[in-house]
C-alpha positions in Angstrom: -256.5 -65.9 112.9 -259.7 -67.8 113.9 -261.3 -68.4 117.2 -260.4 -72.1 116.9 -256.7 -71.2 117.0 -257.0 -69.5 120.4 -257.0 -71.8 123.4 -259.9 -71.5 125.9 -261.6 -68.2 126.6 -264.9 -69.5 125.3 -267.0 -66.8 127.1 -265.1 -64.0 125.4 -265.4 -65.6 122.0 -269.1 -66.1 122.5 -269.6 -62.5 123.6 -267.8 -61.1 120.6 -269.5 -63.5 118.1 -272.9 -62.6 119.6 -272.3 -58.9 119.1 -271.8 -59.6 115.3 -274.9 -61.8 115.1 -277.0 -59.1 116.8 -275.5 -56.3 114.7 -274.3 -54.6 117.9 -270.6 -54.1 117.2 -268.9 -51.3 119.0 -266.9 -49.1 116.6 -263.9 -49.1 119.1 -262.9 -52.1 121.2 -260.1 -52.3 123.7 -258.6 -55.7 124.2 -257.1 -55.5 127.7 -254.9 -58.4 128.7 -251.6 -59.0 130.5 -248.4 -59.3 128.4 -248.3 -62.8 127.0 -252.1 -63.1 126.8 -254.4 -63.7 123.9 -255.4 -60.0 123.5 -253.9 -59.5 120.1 -255.1 -62.9 118.7 -258.6 -62.1 120.0 -258.5 -58.8 118.1 -257.3 -60.5 114.9 -259.8 -63.3 115.2 -262.6 -60.8 115.7 -261.5 -58.8 112.6 -261.3 -62.0 110.6 -264.8 -63.1 111.8 -266.5 -59.8 111.1 -265.2 -59.6 107.5 -265.6 -63.3 106.7 -267.9 -64.0 103.7 -269.1 -67.4 105.0 -268.9 -67.1 108.8 -270.9 -69.5 110.9 -272.4 -68.8 114.3 -269.2 -70.0 115.9 -266.2 -69.0 113.7 -265.0 -67.6 110.5 -264.7 -70.0 107.6 -261.0 -69.8 107.1 -261.3 -70.4 103.4 -262.9 -67.3 101.7 -260.8 -64.6 100.1 -261.1 -62.3 103.1 -260.0 -65.0 105.6 -257.1 -66.0 103.4 -255.8 -62.3 103.3 -256.4 -61.9 107.1 -254.5 -65.1 107.7 -251.5 -63.6 105.9 -252.1 -60.1 107.5 -252.3 -58.6 104.0 -255.9 -57.6 103.7 -256.1 -54.1 102.1 -258.7 -52.9 104.6 -256.5 -54.0 107.6 -253.9 -51.6 109.0 -251.6 -51.9 111.9 -250.0 -49.4 114.3 -247.4 -50.5 116.8 -244.4 -49.1 118.7 -241.3 -48.2 116.8 -238.5 -45.8 117.5 -240.9 -43.0 116.5 -240.5 -40.1 114.2 -241.6 -39.3 110.6 -239.4 -41.9 109.0 -239.9 -44.9 111.3 -243.6 -45.4 111.2 -245.3 -48.8 111.5 -245.8 -49.1 107.7 -242.0 -49.3 107.3 -241.8 -52.4 109.6 -244.7 -54.4 108.1 -242.5 -57.3 106.9 -241.0 -57.7 110.4 -244.4 -57.3 112.0 -246.0 -60.0 109.9 -243.2 -62.4 110.6 -243.4 -61.6 114.3 -247.2 -62.1 114.6 -247.2 -65.3 112.4 -244.4 -66.8 114.5 -246.0 -66.0 117.9 -249.2 -63.8 118.1 -248.9 -64.0 121.9 -245.5 -62.2 121.8 -244.7 -59.4 124.2 -243.7 -55.8 123.8 -240.1 -56.6 124.8 -240.1 -59.5 122.2 -241.1 -57.0 119.5 -238.5 -54.4 120.5 -235.8 -57.2 120.4 -237.0 -58.2 116.9 -236.5 -54.7 115.5 -233.4 -53.9 117.5 -234.5 -51.0 119.7 -234.6 -50.5 123.4 -237.7 -48.4 123.8 -240.6 -47.9 121.4 -243.4 -45.4 121.1 -246.3 -44.4 118.8 -245.7 -40.8 117.7 -248.3 -38.3 116.5 -247.3 -39.0 112.9 -248.9 -42.4 113.2 -252.2 -40.9 114.2 -252.1 -38.6 111.2 -251.4 -41.6 109.0 -254.4 -43.4 110.4 -256.7 -40.4 109.8 -255.4 -40.1 106.2 -256.0 -43.8 105.5 -259.5 -43.7 106.9 -260.4 -40.9 104.5 -260.2 -43.4 101.7 -263.0 -45.8 100.8 -262.9 -49.5 101.7 -261.2 -51.6 99.0 -263.4 -54.6 99.4 -266.6 -53.1 100.8 -266.3 -54.6 104.3 -265.1 -53.1 107.5 -261.9 -51.1 107.5 -260.1 -52.3 110.6 -257.4 -50.4 112.4 -255.4 -52.4 114.9 -253.3 -50.4 117.4 -251.1 -52.8 119.4 -249.6 -51.7 122.7 -251.7 -48.6 122.6 -250.2 -47.5 126.0 -247.1 -46.6 124.0 -248.9 -43.9 122.3 -247.6 -40.4 123.1 -250.2 -38.0 124.5 -250.2 -35.8 121.3 -250.8 -39.0 119.2 -253.6 -40.2 121.5 -255.3 -36.7 121.5 -255.1 -36.5 117.7 -257.2 -39.7 117.5 -260.0 -38.6 119.9 -262.4 -37.2 117.4 -262.1 -40.0 114.9 -262.4 -42.6 117.7 -265.6 -41.0 118.8 -267.1 -40.4 115.3 -265.3 -42.8 112.9 -266.3 -43.2 109.2 -269.0 -45.7 108.5 -268.0 -49.4 108.8 -264.7 -48.5 110.5 -263.6 -50.7 113.4 -260.8 -49.7 115.8 -259.2 -52.6 117.7 -256.9 -51.4 120.4 -254.7 -53.8 122.4 -253.1 -52.9 125.8 -251.3 -54.8 128.6 -251.5 -51.8 130.9 -254.9 -50.2 131.0 -254.0 -47.7 133.7 -251.5 -46.0 131.4 -254.1 -45.0 128.9 -255.5 -41.5 128.9 -259.0 -41.3 130.4 -260.1 -39.7 127.2 -259.1 -42.9 125.3 -260.7 -45.1 128.0 -264.0 -43.3 127.7 -264.2 -43.8 123.9 -263.7 -47.6 123.8 -265.6 -50.6 124.9 -263.3 -52.7 127.0 -262.8 -56.5 126.5 -261.0 -58.0 129.4 -258.9 -60.9 128.2 -258.0 -63.1 131.1 -255.1 -65.5 131.5 -255.8 -69.2 130.7 -256.9 -71.3 133.6 -254.9 -74.4 134.4 -257.2 -76.8 132.4 -257.2 -74.6 129.4 -253.4 -74.3 129.5 -252.8 -78.0 130.0 -255.1 -78.8 127.2 -253.5 -76.3 124.9 -250.0 -77.7 125.6 -250.9 -81.3 125.5 -253.3 -81.3 122.5 -251.6 -78.8 120.2 -248.0 -79.1 121.2 -247.7 -82.8 122.0 -246.6 -82.5 125.6 -247.3 -85.2 128.1 -250.0 -84.1 130.5 -247.4 -84.3 133.4 -245.1 -81.8 131.7 -248.0 -79.6 130.5 -249.3 -79.4 134.1 -245.8 -78.4 135.3 -245.5 -75.7 132.7 -249.0 -74.5 133.5 -248.0 -74.2 137.2 -244.9 -72.2 136.3 -246.5 -69.8 133.9 -249.9 -69.1 135.5 -251.9 -68.6 132.4 -249.3 -66.7 130.4 -249.4 -68.2 126.9 -246.3 -66.5 125.6 -244.2 -67.7 128.7 -245.6 -71.2 128.3 -244.6 -71.3 124.7 -241.1 -70.2 125.6 -240.7 -73.5 127.5 -241.3 -75.6 124.4 -238.2 -77.1 122.8 -236.1 -76.2 125.9 -234.2 -78.8 127.8 -236.2 -79.2 131.0 -234.6 -78.9 134.4 -236.2 -80.8 137.2 -237.2 -77.7 139.2 -238.7 -79.7 142.0 -235.5 -81.7 142.7 -233.3 -78.6 142.3 -235.4 -76.5 144.7 -235.8 -79.3 147.3 -232.0 -80.0 147.4 -231.3 -76.2 147.5 -233.6 -75.7 150.5 -232.2 -78.7 152.2 -228.6 -77.4 151.9 -229.7 -73.9 153.0 -231.6 -75.3 156.0 -228.5 -77.2 157.3 -226.2 -74.5 156.0 -224.0 -76.9 154.1 -221.5 -74.7 152.2 -219.7 -77.8 150.8 -222.9 -78.5 148.9 -224.1 -74.9 148.2 -220.9 -73.9 146.3 -221.1 -76.7 143.6 -224.9 -76.0 143.3 -224.0 -72.3 142.6 -221.5 -73.5 140.0 -224.2 -75.6 138.3 -226.6 -72.7 138.4 -224.1 -70.5 136.6 -224.0 -72.9 133.7 -227.7 -72.5 132.9 -229.1 -70.0 130.4 -230.4 -66.7 131.8 -234.0 -67.8 131.1 -233.5 -71.2 132.9 -232.0 -69.4 135.9 -235.0 -67.1 136.1 -237.3 -70.1 135.7 -235.7 -71.9 138.6 -236.1 -68.8 140.9 -239.7 -68.3 139.6 -240.5 -71.9 140.6 -239.1 -71.1 144.1 -241.5 -68.1 144.4 -244.4 -70.3 143.4 -243.5 -73.0 146.0 -243.3 -70.2 148.6 -246.8 -69.2 147.7 -248.0 -72.8 148.3 -246.1 -72.9 151.6 -247.9 -69.7 152.6 -251.3 -71.3 151.8 -250.4 -74.3 153.9 -249.3 -72.2 156.8 -252.5 -70.1 156.9 -254.8 -73.2 156.8 -255.7 -72.9 153.1 -254.1 -76.2 152.0 -257.1 -77.1 149.9 -256.1 -74.2 147.5 -252.7 -75.7 146.8 -252.3 -76.7 143.2 -249.5 -79.2 143.6 -249.7 -83.0 143.7 -247.6 -86.0 144.8 -244.0 -85.3 145.8 -244.2 -81.5 145.4 -247.3 -81.4 147.7 -245.5 -83.6 150.3 -242.5 -81.3 150.2 -244.7 -78.2 150.8 -246.5 -79.9 153.7 -243.3 -81.0 155.4 -241.2 -77.9 154.8 -244.0 -75.6 156.0 -243.6 -77.2 159.5 -240.0 -76.0 159.8 -240.2 -72.9 157.8 -240.1 -69.5 159.5 -243.5 -68.3 158.3 -243.0 -64.7 159.4 -240.0 -64.3 157.0 -241.8 -65.4 153.9 -242.0 -61.8 152.6 -238.3 -61.2 153.1 -237.5 -64.5 151.3 -239.8 -63.7 148.4 -238.2 -60.3 148.2 -234.7 -61.7 148.1 -235.6 -64.1 145.3 -237.3 -61.4 143.3 -234.2 -59.2 143.7 -232.0 -62.0 142.6 -234.1 -62.4 139.4 -233.7 -58.7 138.7 -229.9 -58.9 139.1 -229.8 -61.9 136.7 -231.9 -59.9 134.2 -229.3 -57.2 134.4 -226.5 -59.6 133.7 -224.9 -59.8 137.1 -222.8 -62.9 137.4 -225.3 -65.7 138.2 -222.9 -67.6 140.5 -222.5 -64.6 142.8 -226.2 -63.8 142.8 -227.1 -67.4 143.6 -224.5 -67.8 146.4 -225.6 -64.5 148.0 -229.2 -65.6 147.8 -228.4 -69.0 149.3 -226.7 -67.3 152.3 -229.7 -65.0 152.7 -232.1 -67.9 152.5 -230.1 -69.9 155.1 -230.3 -67.0 157.5 -234.1 -66.4 157.0 -235.4 -70.0 156.9 -234.6 -70.6 160.6 -234.1 -67.1 161.9 
């Protein structure tokens, strides 16, 4: 993984690159980013850069022996720890083939994506993993560079496992680099937080996301902009939209609101039938789009129309609908949509969920 493969985030790349140039590399870094962010790719790109034989002031070379091994995630001085089912016989080292495939396919993948890949419902990092890390670090570096320990989803680490690492985190062997990745900083033990240097990995802004989707994945700027609006900087979520048959969320939502507003059951029932035919992900995407439109309606109602990110027909709809929308019910409507998404995630029949939501919306829009 190289900096060039990660979209945007130039200020973070520059900060990390500069720390190597100045010889001021912290021995333990915590890459803190929301699920679906570039936190893991950032950690991997930094490890690649610091061990590159011919790095420049901007990036690793991508061609030396070290870069080649890092690209394949097989460098002998690189080790990974990640959530598994836990226990002595299900350590990370027993899942390395699956892990390499997972990261190569999508380094922005989430915790739930990983658990689905290895077929478990809940993962953790047991104390046996910490003992394995300590044992591995007692050995000398194979190639003379940094020994890099990547701990992904470190918040999954059980308290005994975290406590077992405290001493070596504070006083690691020479040329040892700990790279921890979290999507939930507040779940980490304070003793872990105090021993690492935090690197906040933000979500992509709209321009970064649009550029990433248009330039690297061949999307039209119009579709890339639509996906950027729906995913709000979440790279993993944006990538999940690729190759998927696209539903016109705008037309769907506009018609749905129109039928709810006039309480036209003759139209709402077939709309519910059509909704039932979509995949679960597409159903959630439609409702997620509705939440985002509600946010824009909220901005229009409180006089912050200049902050609205929509254009053309979608902007016109927001401006018109906000005039007849019961502003004081926006929280209840948002809550109803969020609850519907939860029910769909739990495999409740989508037609029933959507019809119930439509009746609730009809009551709240004008109430």
